PAZAPA-4460 file (N, C-alpha, C; in steps of 0.05 Angstrom, whole numbers, plus 32768, in hexadecimal, padded with zeros to 4 digits):
% residues 292
    n_x    n_y    n_z   ca_x   ca_y   ca_z    c_x    c_y    c_z   seq   type   mol
   8820   84F0   8685   881D   850C   867D   8809   850F   8667     1      M     A
   87F8   8522   8669   87E5   8528   8653   87ED   8540   8643     2      E     A
   87EB   853E   8629   87F1   8555   8618   87D6   8560   860D     3      I     A
   87D0   8579   8613   87B6   8584   860C   87BA   859E   85FE     4      V     A
   87A5   85A7   85EF   87A7   85BF   85E0   8794   85D5   85E9     5      E     A
   8782   85CF   85FC   876F   85E3   8605   8770   85E6   8623     6      T     A
   876A   85FE   862D   876A   8602   864A   8757   85F0   8659     7      P     A
   8740   85EB   864C   872C   85DA   8659   8737   85BE   865E     8      E     A
   8745   85B3   864B   8752   8599   8650   8767   859B   8666     9      E     A
   8777   85AF   8666   878C   85B2   867A   8781   85B4   8696    10      A     A
   876A   85C1   8699   875F   85C5   86B4   8753   85AC   86C0    11      R     A
   874D   8598   86AF   873F   8580   86B9   8753   856B   86C3    12      T     A
   876C   856F   86BF   8780   855A   86C7   878A   8560   86E3    13      V     A
   8786   854C   86F4   8792   854D   870F   8782   855E   8723    14      G     A
   8788   855A   873C   877B   8569   8751   8790   8573   8765    15      E     A
   878A   8588   8773   879D   8593   8786   87AA   85AC   877D    16      G     A
   87C0   85B4   878A   87CE   85CD   8783   87DA   85CB   8768    17      T     A
   87D5   85DF   8757   87DE   85DE   873B   87F5   85F2   8737    18      R     A
   880B   85E7   872C   8822   85F8   8725   8824   85FB   8707    19      G     A
   882A   8613   86FE   882D   8619   86E1   8849   8622   86DB    20      L     A
   8855   8617   86C6   886E   8621   86BC   8869   8629   869F    21      V     A
   8867   8643   8699   8864   864B   867D   887F   8649   866E    22      P     A
   887F   863E   8656   8897   863C   8646   8890   8641   8629    23      T     A
   88A5   8646   8619   88A2   8647   85FC   88AF   862F   85EF    24      M     A
   88B5   861B   85FF   88BF   8602   85F4   88DC   8602   85F0    25      G     A
   88E5   85ED   85E1   8901   85E6   85DE   890F   85E6   85F9    26      Y     A
   8905   85D3   8609   890B   85D3   8626   8929   85CC   862C    27      L     A
   8932   85D7   8642   894D   85D2   864C   894C   85D0   866A    28      H     A
   8963   85CE   8676   8964   85CA   8693   8959   85E1   86A3    29      E     A
   8959   85F9   8697   894C   860F   86A5   892F   860A   86A9    30      G     A
   8921   8601   8694   8905   85F9   8696   8901   85E2   86A9    31      H     A
   8913   85CE   86A7   8910   85B6   86B8   8912   85BD   86D5    32      L     A
   8923   85D1   86DC   8925   85D9   86F8   890B   85E5   8702    33      S     A
   88FD   85F3   86F0   88E3   85FF   86F7   88CE   85E8   86FB    34      L     A
   88D0   85D4   86EA   88BD   85BD   86ED   88C2   85B0   8708    35      F     A
   88DB   85AD   870F   88E2   859F   8728   88D8   85AF   8740    36      E     A
   88DB   85CA   873F   88D1   85DA   8755   88B2   85D9   8756    37      E     A
   88A5   85DA   873F   8888   85D8   873E   887F   85BD   8749    38      A     A
   888E   85A8   8742   8887   858D   874C   888A   858C   876B    39      R     A
   889E   859A   8775   88A3   859A   8792   888D   85A9   87A1    40      R     A
   8882   85BE   8795   886F   85CF   87A3   8852   85C8   879D    41      Q     A
   884C   85BA   8788   8831   85B7   877E   8829   859A   8779    42      C     A
   880F   8595   8779   8805   857A   8774   8804   8574   8756    43      D     A
   87FE   8588   8746   87FB   8584   8729   880D   8599   871B    44      V     A
   881D   8590   8709   882F   85A2   86FA   8826   85A4   86DD    45      V     A
   8820   85BD   86D5   8817   85C3   86BA   882D   85D4   86AD    46      V     A
   8836   85CB   8696   884A   85DA   8686   883C   85E3   866D    47      V     A
   883D   85FD   8668   8833   8607   864E   884A   860A   863B    48      S     A
   8844   8603   8622   8858   8605   860C   884C   8614   85F5    49      L     A
   8854   862D   85F3   8848   863F   85DF   885B   8654   85D7    50      F     A
   8863   8655   85BD   8874   866A   85B3   8862   8681   85AD    51      V     A
   8863   8695   85BE   8850   86AB   85BE   8858   86C1   85AA    52      N     A
   8849   86C4   8594   8851   86D7   8580   8850   86F4   858A    53      P     A
   883F   86FA   859E   883C   8715   85A8   8856   8721   85B4    54      L     A
   8868   8710   85BD   887F   871A   85CB   8898   871C   85BA    55      Q     A
   8896   8716   85A0   88AC   8718   858E   88AA   8732   857F    56      F     A
   88BF   8743   8581   88BF   875C   8572   88CD   8758   8557    57      D     A
   88DA   8741   8553   88E7   873C   8539   88DC   8722   852D    58      E     A
   88CD   8724   8517   88C1   870C   850B   88D5   86F6   8505    59      P     A
   88EE   86FD   84FE   8902   86E8   84F9   8909   86D9   8512    60      A     A
   8909   86E6   8529   890E   86D9   8543   88F8   86C5   8549    61      D     A
   88DF   86CD   8544   88C8   86BB   8548   88CB   86A3   8536    62      L     A
   88D2   86A7   851D   88D3   8692   8509   88E8   867D   8510    63      E     A
   88FE   8686   851A   8914   8672   851F   8915   8667   853B    64      R     A
   8902   8670   854C   8902   8666   8568   88FF   8647   8566    65      Y     A
   8911   8638   8574   8911   861B   8571   88F7   860F   857C    66      P     A
   88ED   85FB   856D   88D4   85ED   8575   88D7   85CF   8571    67      R     A
   88D0   85BF   8585   88D1   85A2   8582   88BE   8596   8598    68      D     A
   88A5   8593   8591   8891   858A   85A4   8897   856F   85AE    69      L     A
   889F   855C   859D   88A4   8541   85A6   88BB   8540   85BA    70      D     A
   88D0   854F   85B5   88E7   8551   85C7   88DD   855C   85E2    71      R     A
   88CF   8572   85E1   88C6   857F   85FA   88B3   856E   860A    72      D     A
   88A1   855F   85FC   888F   854E   860A   889E   8538   8618    73      A     A
   88B2   852D   860C   88C2   8518   8619   88D0   8522   8632    74      E     A
   88DC   853A   8630   88E9   8546   8647   88D6   854C   865D    75      L     A
   88BF   8557   8656   88AB   855E   866A   88A0   8544   8678    76      A     A
   889B   8530   8669   8892   8516   8674   88A6   850B   8687    77      R     A
   88C0   850B   867F   88D5   8500   8690   88D8   8510   86AA    78      D     A
   88D1   852A   86A9   88D3   853C   86C0   88BB   853A   86D3    79      A     A
   88A7   852A   86CC   8890   8527   86DE   887B   853B   86DA    80      G     A
   887A   8548   86C3   8865   855C   86BE   884A   854C   86BA    81      V     A
   8835   8558   86C4   881B   854A   86C1   880C   8552   86A8    82      D     A
   880E   856C   86A1   87FF   8576   8689   8812   8588   8679    83      V     A
   8814   8582   865F   8822   8593   864C   880C   85A1   863B    84      L     A
   8809   85BB   8640   87F5   85CB   8632   8803   85D8   861A    85      F     A
   87FD   85CD   8602   880A   85D6   85EA   87F6   85E0   85D6    86      A     A
   87EB   85F8   85DA   87D5   8602   85C9   87E0   860C   85AE    87      P     A
   87D0   8608   8599   87D6   8617   8580   87D0   8634   8583    88      P     A
   87DB   8644   8571   87D7   8661   8573   87B9   8668   8573    89      V     A
   87A9   865A   8564   878D   8661   8562   877D   865C   857B    90      E     A
   8788   864B   858D   877C   8647   85A7   8783   865F   85BA    91      V     A
   879C   8667   85BA   87A4   867E   85CB   8799   8698   85C0    92      M     A
   8799   869B   85A5   8790   86B4   859A   877C   86AE   8583    93      Y     A
   8763   86A8   858A   874F   86A2   8575   874C   86B9   8561    94      P     A
   8750   86D2   856B   8751   86E9   8559   8768   86FA   8562    95      E     A
   8770   870D   8552   8785   8720   855A   877B   872E   8573    96      D     A
   878A   872D   8589   877F   8738   85A3   877D   8757   85A2    97      P     A
   8766   8761   85AA   8762   877D   85AD   8769   8786   85CA    98      L     A
   876C   8773   85DB   8772   8778   85F7   878E   876D   85FD    99      T     A
   87A0   877D   8607   87BA   8774   860F   87C0   877F   862B   100      T     A
   87D5   8775   8638   87DC   877D   8653   87F6   878C   8652   101      V     A
   87F5   87A5   865B   880D   87B6   865C   8813   87BC   8679   102      R     A
   882B   87B5   8682   8834   87BB   869D   8846   87D3   869C   103      V     A
   883D   87EA   86A3   884C   8802   86A0   8864   8803   86B3   104      R     A
   8877   8814   86AE   888E   881A   86BE   88A1   8802   86BF   105      Q     A
   8899   87EC   86CC   88AB   87D5   86CF   88B2   87C8   86B4   106      V     A
   88A1   87CC   86A0   88A5   87C0   8686   88B0   87D4   8671   107      A     A
   88B8   87EC   867A   88BF   8801   8666   88DD   8805   8664   108      E     A
   88ED   87FA   8677   890A   87FD   8676   8917   87E4   866B   109      T     A
   8931   87E4   8667   8941   87CD   8660   8934   87BE   8649   110      M     A
   892A   87A6   864D   891E   8796   8637   8906   87A5   862B   111      E     A
   88F7   87B3   863B   88E0   87C2   8630   88E9   87D8   861D   112      G     A
   88FF   87E5   8622   890A   87FA   8611   8915   87EE   85F7   113      E     A
   8922   87D8   85F9   8930   87CC   85E2   891E   87B9   85D2   114      H     A
   8908   87B0   85DD   88F6   879E   85CF   88DA   87A8   85D3   115      R     A
   88D2   87BD   85C5   88B7   87C9   85C8   88A2   87B4   85C4   116      P     A
   888F   87B3   85D6   8878   87A0   85D4   887E   8785   85DF   117      G     A
   8897   877F   85E5   889E   8764   85EF   888F   875D   8609   118      H     A
   8892   876E   861D   8885   8768   8636   8867   8769   8635   119      F     A
   885C   8778   8623   883F   8778   861F   8836   875D   8615   120      E     A
   8846   8751   8603   8840   8736   85FA   8843   8721   860F   121      G     A
   8858   8724   8620   885D   8711   8636   8846   8713   864A   122      V     A
   8840   872B   8653   882B   872F   8667   8810   8725   865D   123      A     A
   880B   872A   8644   87F1   8721   8639   87EE   8703   8638   124      T     A
   8803   86F5   862F   8800   86D8   862D   8800   86CB   8649   125      V     A
   8811   86D6   865B   8811   86CB   8676   87F6   86D0   8684   126      V     A
   87EA   86E8   8680   87D0   86ED   868C   87BB   86D9   8681   127      A     A
   87BD   86D4   8667   87AB   86C0   865B   87AF   86A4   8667   128      K     A
   87C8   869D   866B   87CE   8683   8678   87C3   8682   8694   129      L     A
   87C8   8697   86A4   87BE   8698   86BF   879F   8696   86BF   130      F     A
   8792   86A4   86AE   8774   86A4   86AD   876A   8689   86A4   131      A     A
   8777   867D   8690   876D   8664   8685   8774   864B   8695   132      A     A
   878C   864A   86A1   8795   8632   86AF   8792   8634   86CD   133      L     A
   878F   864B   86D8   8789   8650   86F5   879D   8642   8707   134      R     A
   87B7   8648   8704   87CA   863B   8715   87CA   8646   8732   135      P     A
   87D2   8636   8745   87D7   8640   8760   87F2   864C   8763   136      D     A
   8806   8642   8753   8820   864E   8753   882B   864D   8736   137      R     A
   8839   8662   872E   8846   8662   8714   8864   8667   8718   138      A     A
   8874   8659   8708   8891   8659   870D   88A0   8665   86F5   139      F     A
   88B2   8678   86FC   88C2   8686   86E7   88DF   8688   86F0   140      F     A
   88F1   8688   86DD   890E   868A   86E4   8916   86A6   86E9   141      G     A
   892B   86AA   86F9   8936   86C4   86FF   8948   86CE   86E9   142      R     A
   894F   86BD   86D6   8960   86C7   86BF   8952   86DE   86B1   143      K     A
   8938   86DC   86AD   8929   86F2   86A1   891C   8703   86B8   144      D     A
   892E   8711   86C6   8925   871D   86E0   8911   8733   86DC   145      H     A
   8915   8744   86C8   8901   8759   86C3   88E6   874D   86BB   146      Q     A
   88E7   8738   86AB   88CE   872A   86A5   88C0   8720   86BE   147      Q     A
   88CF   8714   86D0   88C3   870B   86EA   88B6   8722   86F9   148      L     A
   88C2   8739   86F9   88B6   8750   8707   889D   8759   86F8   149      I     A
   889D   875A   86DE   8886   8761   86CE   886F   874E   86D5   150      V     A
   8874   8734   86D5   885F   8721   86DA   8854   8723   86F7   151      I     A
   8866   8727   870A   885D   872A   8725   884B   8742   8728   152      R     A
   8852   8759   871B   8842   8771   871D   8827   876D   870F   153      R     A
   8827   8760   86F8   880E   875B   86EA   87FC   8748   86FB   154      M     A
   8808   8734   8707   87FA   8721   8718   87EC   8730   872F   155      H     A
   87FB   8742   873B   87F1   8752   8751   87DB   8765   8748   156      Q     A
   87E0   8774   8733   87CD   8789   872B   87B3   877D   8721   157      D     A
   87B4   8766   8714   879B   875A   8709   878E   8746   871D   158      L     A
   8799   8744   8735   878D   8734   874B   878A   8717   8743   159      S     A
   879E   870C   8735   879E   86EF   8731   87A3   86E1   874B   160      F     A
   8796   86CB   8750   879B   86BB   8768   87B6   86AD   8766   161      P     A
   87BF   86A2   877C   87D7   8692   877C   87F0   86A3   877F   162      G     A
   8807   8698   8775   8821   86A3   877B   8833   86A0   8763   163      E     A
   8844   86B4   875F   8859   86B2   874A   8874   86AC   8758   164      V     A
   8881   8697   8750   8899   868D   875D   88B1   8691   874B   165      V     A
   88C6   869F   8755   88DF   86A3   8746   88F3   868E   874D   166      G     A
   8901   8683   873A   8914   866D   873E   892F   8673   8732   167      C     A
   8945   8667   873D   8960   866E   8735   8965   866A   8717   168      P     A
   8977   867A   870C   8981   8677   86F1   8991   865D   86F0   169      T     A
   898D   864E   86DB   899E   8636   86D6   89B2   863D   86C0   170      I     A
   89CB   8636   86C6   89E1   863D   86B4   89EF   8624   86A9   171      R     A
   89FA   8627   8692   8A0A   8611   8686   8A24   860F   8697   172      E     A
   8A33   85F9   8693   8A4B   85F5   86A4   8A5F   860C   86A2   173      P     A
   8A60   861A   868B   8A73   8631   8689   8A67   864B   8693   174      D     A
   8A4E   864B   869D   8A42   8662   86A8   8A2D   8670   8697   175      G     A
   8A2C   866A   867E   8A18   8676   866C   89FC   8670   8675   176      L     A
   89EB   8684   8678   89D0   8680   8681   89C1   8670   866B   177      A     A
   89B3   865B   8673   89A5   864A   8660   898F   8659   8652   178      L     A
   898E   8656   8637   8979   8661   8627   8977   8650   860E   179      S     A
   895F   864D   8604   895C   863E   85EB   896B   864A   85D4   180      S     A
   8971   8664   85D6   8980   8672   85C0   899D   866B   85C0   181      R     A
   89A7   865E   85D6   89C4   8658   85D7   89CD   8647   85C0   182      N     A
   89BB   8637   85B5   89C4   8626   859F   89CB   8636   8586   183      V     A
   89C4   864F   8585   89CA   8660   856D   89E3   8671   8571   184      F     A
   89EF   8671   8589   8A05   8684   858F   8A1D   867E   857D   185      I     A
   8A27   8693   856F   8A3E   868E   855D   8A59   8690   856A   186      P     A
   8A5A   869D   8582   8A74   86A1   858F   8A70   869D   85AD   187      D     A
   8A77   8685   85B6   8A72   867E   85D2   8A81   868F   85E5   188      R     A
   8A9A   8695   85DF   8AAA   86A5   85F2   8A9E   86C1   85F5   189      E     A
   8A95   86CD   85E0   8A88   86E7   85E2   8A6F   86E6   85F4   190      A     A
   8A60   86D1   85F0   8A47   86CE   8600   8A4E   86CA   861E   191      A     A
   8A64   86BC   8623   8A6B   86B7   863F   8A74   86D1   864D   192      L     A
   8A7B   86E6   863E   8A83   86FE   864B   8A6D   870A   865D   193      S     A
   8A54   8703   8656   8A3E   870E   8667   8A3E   8702   8683   194      I     A
   8A3E   86E7   8684   8A3E   86DB   869F   8A58   86E1   86AE   195      S     A
   8A6E   86E3   86A0   8A87   86E9   86AD   8A87   8705   86B9   196      R     A
   8A7A   8718   86AB   8A77   8733   86B5   8A66   8733   86CE   197      G     A
   8A50   8724   86CD   8A3E   8723   86E4   8A4C   8716   86FC   198      L     A
   8A5C   8701   86F7   8A6B   86F5   870D   8A7E   8709   871A   199      E     A
   8A8C   8719   8709   8A9E   872E   8714   8A8E   8742   8725   200      S     A
   8A76   8749   871C   8A66   875C   872B   8A5D   8750   8745   201      A     A
   8A57   8736   8745   8A4F   8728   875E   8A65   8728   8772   202      A     A
   8A7E   8724   8769   8A95   8726   877B   8A98   8742   8787   203      E     A
   8A92   8756   8776   8A95   8771   8780   8A7F   8777   8795   204      A     A
   8A67   876D   8790   8A52   8771   87A4   8A5A   8764   87BF   205      V     A
   8A64   874C   87BD   8A6C   873D   87D5   8A83   874C   87E4   206      E     A
   8A93   875B   87D4   8AA9   876B   87E0   8AA0   8786   87EA   207      A     A
   8A86   878D   87E6   8A7C   87A5   87F2   8A75   87BB   87DE   208      G     A
   8A79   87B7   87C4   8A72   87CB   87B0   8A54   87CF   87AF   209      E     A
   8A4B   87E8   87AF   8A2E   87EE   87AF   8A26   8802   8799   210      R     A
   8A39   8810   878D   8A33   8824   8778   8A2B   8816   875E   211      A     A
   8A15   881F   8753   8A0B   8813   873A   8A1F   8818   8723   212      A     A
   8A2A   8830   8722   8A3D   8836   870C   8A55   8824   870D   213      V     A
   8A5E   881D   8725   8A76   880B   8727   8A6E   87EF   8720   214      A     A
   8A57   87E5   8729   8A4F   87CA   8723   8A4A   87C6   8705   215      L     A
   8A3C   87D9   86F8   8A37   87D6   86DC   8A51   87D9   86CB   216      T     A
   8A63   87E9   86D4   8A7D   87EC   86C6   8A8D   87D2   86C8   217      E     A
   8A8C   87C5   86DF   8A9A   87AB   86E1   8A90   8797   86CD   218      I     A
   8A75   8797   86C8   8A6A   8785   86B4   8A72   878E   8698   219      V     A
   8A6F   87A7   8693   8A75   87B1   8678   8A92   87AB   866F   220      R     A
   8AA5   87AD   8682   8AC1   87A8   867C   8AC6   878C   8672   221      R     A
   8AB5   8779   867B   8AB8   875D   8673   8AAA   8756   8659   222      R     A
   8A97   8767   8651   8A86   875F   863A   8A96   8760   8620   223      L     A
   8A91   874B   8610   8A9D   8749   85F5   8A87   8744   85E0   224      A     A
   8A71   8751   85E4   8A5A   874D   85D2   8A5D   875F   85B9   225      L     A
   8A4E   8757   85A5   8A4E   8768   858D   8A3F   8782   8592   226      D     A
   8A29   8781   85A0   8A1B   8798   85A9   8A12   8794   85C6   227      T     A
   8A10   87AA   85D5   8A06   87AA   85F1   89EE   87BC   85F2   228      V     A
   89D7   87B0   85FA   89BF   87C0   85FC   89BE   87D0   8617   229      D     A
   89C5   87C2   862C   89C5   87D0   8646   89D4   87BE   865B   230      Y     A
   89DE   87CC   866F   89E8   87C0   8688   89DC   87D1   869E   231      V     A
   89CA   87C6   86AE   89BB   87D7   86C0   89B8   87C9   86DB   232      T     A
   89BB   87D9   86F1   89B3   87D0   870B   8997   87DA   8711   233      L     A
   8985   87C8   8717   8968   87CF   871A   895C   87C2   8732   234      A     A
   8947   87CE   873B   8938   87C4   8753   8929   87AB   874D   235      S     A
   892A   8797   875F   891A   877F   875C   88FC   8785   8760   236      Q     A
   88F5   879C   876C   88D9   87A2   8770   88CB   87AD   8758   237      H     A
   88D8   87C0   874A   88CA   87CE   8734   88DB   87D1   871B   238      D     A
   88F3   87C4   871A   8905   87C5   8703   890F   87E1   86FC   239      A     A
   890D   87F4   870E   8918   880E   8709   8936   880E   870F   240      R     A
   8945   881D   86FF   8962   881E   8702   8969   882A   871D   241      S     A
   8980   8821   8728   8989   882B   8742   89A5   8838   873E   242      L     A
   89AA   884C   874F   89C5   8858   8750   89D6   8849   8763   243      D     A
   89C9   883A   8776   89D8   882D   878B   89CA   8814   8793   244      R     A
   89D9   8800   879A   89CE   87E7   87A4   89C6   87EB   87C2   245      L     A
   89AC   87F1   87C6   89A2   87F6   87E1   8988   87E8   87E6   246      D     A
   8981   87D5   87D5   8969   87C5   87D7   896C   87AC   87C5   247      R     A
   895B   8798   87C7   895D   8781   87B5   895D   878B   8798   248      P     A
   8970   8781   8789   8974   878C   876E   897D   8776   875B   249      A     A
   8981   877D   8742   898D   876A   872F   899D   877A   871A   250      F     A
   89B3   876E   8712   89C4   8779   86FD   89BB   876C   86E3   251      L     A
   89B2   877B   86D0   89A7   8771   86B7   89B9   8778   86A0   252      A     A
   89BD   8765   868E   89CE   8768   8676   89C0   875D   865D   253      V     A
   89C2   876C   8648   89B7   8762   862E   89C9   876C   8617   254      A     A
   89CC   875A   8604   89DC   8762   85EC   89DB   874B   85D8   255      G     A
   89EB   874E   85C3   89EB   873B   85AD   8A07   8730   85A8   256      R     A
   8A07   8716   85A2   8A1E   8709   8596   8A15   8700   857A   257      V     A
   8A21   870D   8566   8A16   8709   854B   89F9   8713   854B   258      G     A
   89E7   8703   8541   89CB   870C   8540   89BB   86FE   8557   259      D     A
   89C9   86F2   856A   89BB   86E5   8581   89BB   86F9   8598   260      V     A
   89A3   86FF   85A2   89A0   8712   85B8   899F   8701   85D2   261      R     A
   89B0   8709   85E5   89B2   86FB   85FF   89AC   870E   8616   262      L     A
   899F   8704   862A   899B   8713   8643   89A4   8702   865B   263      I     A
   89AC   870F   8670   89B3   8701   8689   89AF   8714   86A0   264      D     A
   89AB   870A   86B7   89A6   871A   86CF   89B4   870E   86E7   265      N     A
   89BD   8720   86F9   89C8   8718   8712   89B6   8723   8728   266      L     A
   89A3   8714   8733   8994   871D   874A   89A6   8721   8762   267      P     A
   89A1   8736   8771   89B0   873C   8789   899B   873F   87A0   268      I     A
   899A   872B   87B1   8986   872A   87C6   8990   8737   87DF   269      D     A
   897E   8742   87EF   8985   874C   8809   897C   8737   881E   270      L     A
   8990   872A   882A   898B   8715   883E   8994   8720   8859   271      V     A
   8981   8727   886A   8988   8735   8882   8993   8750   887B   272      G     A
   89AC   8756   8882   89B9   876F   887A   89CE   876B   8865   273      E     A
   89CF   8753   8859   89E4   874D   8845   89D8   874B   8829   274      M     A
   89E7   8756   8816   89DF   8753   87FA   89EC   8739   87EF   275      F     A
   89DB   8727   87E4   89E5   870D   87DB   89DF   8709   87BE   276      V     A
   89F3   8709   87AC   89EF   8704   8790   89E6   86E7   878B   277      P     A
   89D4   86E4   8778   89CA   86C9   8771   89D4   86C3   8755   278      D     A
   89EA   86B4   8753   89F5   86AC   8739   89E7   8694   872C   279      L     A
   89D3   868A   8739   89C4   8674   872E   89D2   8659   8733   280      G     A
   89CB   8645   8723   89D4   862A   8727   89E1   8621   870D   281      I     A
   89FA   8617   870F   8A08   860D   86F7   8A04   85EF   86F4   282      R     A
   89FF   85E7   86DB   89FE   85CA   86D5   8A19   85BE   86D8   283      L     A
   8A1A   85A4   86DD   8A33   8596   86DF   8A39   8586   86C6   284      D     A
   8A29   858A   86B1   8A2E   857C   8698   8A21   858D   8681   285      R     A
   8A29   8587   8668   8A1E   8597   8652   89FF   8596   8652   286      P     A
   89F3   85AC   864A   89D6   85AD   8649   89CB   859B   8634   287      S     A
   89B3   8591   8639   89A5   8580   8626   899C   8590   860D   288      L     A
   899F   85AA   860E   899A   85BA   85F6   89AA   85B0   85DE   289      L     A
   89C2   85A6   85E3   89D4   859E   85CD   89D4   8580   85C7   290      Y     A
   89C3   8571   85D5   89C5   8554   85D2   89AA   8547   85CA   291      S     A
   8995   8557   85CA   897B   854B   85C3   896D   855B   85AD   292      R     A
***
């Protein structure tokens, strides 16, 4: 594996179909699952590691975001990554950018409403990665489902080549969706109320419930968070809220345990004429987040 700091270096490594997995580092099994899928589909796997300041609306959150390049490089190497692209800020943003990418409508609800500017920062850095690294496929987790929709729409609207691939959420053995922020959670039981609420909603969908108000209320009844930002049923196509489950959708939840903000999503796919909830994949052992 080569560790490089410039796009020019990253583009010269390997030949064939190129897969890109954008990350902000402090890797866990969620990232590793994306590396594995990229390895399966592509000849060359490029992982970017960049804590993007444009997508943080709280300076304190940016400051405390966990960083450990040596750890991440070891994990990426063990996972068969070919190129670890770890640019300094001055490479990604030689000057304060005057041009940013705003994806209207799909980025204005849920996370967009509660984190102004967040998706603009995400779309801008991902557009820069697409332009600089020129991947044939880019891989993102479904845990951040609204983000996935934003990136797909940006990819389509700006006519980037290749494909954006969504992959299942990876969960810890107790069901908590994996996130680098999990190491800061002060009350595990409270955090678990999110995934337990989504599991209850999934059971209701399988039993035939289709009303958004009923599905969101099932989740809300289970929540034990300090604050709840939203519980929403939204379309997988454009992230608009739905009154009824009548198309591919996702149940989205966000809130705080202490000062740690958590999000989770339950994608609900339409397979033939059946709605199928995607609860993701549970690990069968504790996450490496807590051991490395």
